[in-house]
N, C-alpha and C positions, 0 to 999 in steps of 0.2 A: 559285724554280723553278716553272715553269708546270705545272700538273696537267691532263692531257687525259683526258677520259671518252668513250669510245666505247660505242656501243649495239650489242651483238651479238645482239639479238633481231630477229625478222622485222617488227616494227611500231614505230612511233615511240613514245617514252616521254614523257609529259607530266608535269612536276613541278608540283603545284597547292598553293598556299599555303592557310592557314587559312580565308581568305575566298572560296576557289573560283576564285581567278585563277590562270592558267597562268603560271608565272614562268620555266620553261625547257623547251624541248623537244629531245629527243635523237632525231634521225632514225635510222633504221636503217642501220648502217654494214657489214652483212653479217649472217651468222648462225653462231654457234657452237651446237652441240647435243651431245647424247649419242648414241652408237650405240644401236639398240634391236633387240630380238629379239622376235618375236611367235610364240606357239605356241598353236593352237587346242586348247583343252582340253574342249570340250563345246558344248552348246547349251541355251538355256532358251528355251522358246516359239518354237523355230525361229530363234532369234537366236544367232549364233555368240559364244561366250564365249572370249576371248583372255587368255592370261597374257603380260604384257609385262615384260620385264627390260630395264634400261638398263646400258650399258657405258662404254666409254672415252669421253672428251670429243673432239669433232672441231671444228677451226676456231678454237681458242683460240690466240692469238699467244703468242709467248715474253714471259715475265714482264719488265717494265720499271719502274723506280723512279717514273716520273712519269705512266704511263699506266694507267688503270683501266677495266674493262669491265663494262657491264650485260649481265647473262646471266639465263637462266631458273634457277629453283631447281634443276631436274633437272640442267642442265648444270653448275652449281656443285658439286652433289653428286657428279657423275660425275668432276669434276676432283679433288675431296678423295679419293674413294675410290681413284683411280689414283695417288695420291701427289703429284699436282701441287699446289704452293701455291695457296691461294685468297686471298692477301693483296691481289691486284689485282682481284678480283671483287666486284661489287655486284649485289644483287638488289633488286627493288622493294619497298617497304615501305608500310604504311598506304595501301592502295588506296582511290581515290575512285570512286564510282558515280554515274551520272545517275540520274533518276527511273524509269528503266526497269530499273535494276539492272545496267546495262552499266558495265564498267570504263572510265573515261575518263583515268584517270592515277593518280598516287600523290603522297603527301606527302614521301616520304623514299626515300633509297637506303640499304640495309642492307649491313653487311659480312657475309661469309659464312665461318663457322668450322667 
């Protein structure tokens, strides 16, 4: 049975091996996210301080035995808290950064439980 991995983050995901070579790229296939609520709770030095809470997942397809989705940790956590199974969700693991400290990819995909 063929396994399909779809990237439901807003940017492409590069899988990078131990030698720094990109071995797989997952282009964005859309975006799953969590609803969010923002409430201003004050200011510090004139800067608004916001309390942000995350709610239900949005944009997650129905679970399928052969399709997996790369999502953000926030989206995966929203799915878990809503009671949706996370057996089809991956988050990025072992991030790889360039010499400027910017994330350029990851070395693995992680299951989310």
